[in-house]
C-alpha positions, -999 to +999 in steps of 0.1 A: +152+817-550+138+850-536+102+838-544+108+806-524+120+825-494+091+849-496+067+820-499+083+802-469+081+834-448+044+839-457+036+803-447+055+806-414+037+839-406+003+823-415+010+794-392+021+817-364-011+838-368-033+807-366-014+794-336-018+828-319-055+828-325-059+793-311-039+802-280-061+834-275-093+814-279-085+786-255-065+806-230-084+838-228-117+838-246-131+806-231-114+807-197-135+811-166-167+797-182-185+769-163-191+748-194-222+734-210-224+704-187-224+725-155-250+749-171-273+719-178-268+706-142-277+741-128-309+742-148-319+707-139-312+712-102-333+744-102-362+727-120-359+696-097-353+671-124-325+646-132-311+642-167-329+608-171-363+625-164-360+650-193-360+649-231-341+670-256-317+685-231-295+711-249-272+739-239-259+766-262-233+792-253-245+828-261-226+860-262-252+888-265-234+922-267-208+910-243-232+893-219-222+857-217-246+829-207-258+794-216-292+789-229-304+755-216-336+739-228-354+706-221-388+690-222-407+673-194-440+658-203-458+685-223-438+715-209-407+730-224-382+747-200-358+774-212-331+786-188-305+813-190-275+804-169-246+828-162-216+815-181-192+823-152-211+819-120-237+792-129-264+815-115-299+810-129-307+843-147-341+836-162-366+807-165-393+804-191-418+776-195-443+770-222-462+742-238-439+719-259-466+720-286-464+758-293 
């Protein structure tokens, strides 16, 4: 009987720990970010293209030593564009272009 109670308590504590981690992630860790869609739009607007004009449009969230940004990349013709977009303000931080064949 004592083993059953201990097992039930362990399961309840595990569930509470997982629930707490989920609340922290969704309420605190990711709050305030603009999101991948807005980061893509900021990069496209800066470059002067629409989504239908580009290929391989991708946005990845990066956390580099506490500095949070979206890395947005896409290809137009033979040129690959790589943008760093601030994860909270949507400001363009860096732009890099290179041949898509490199």
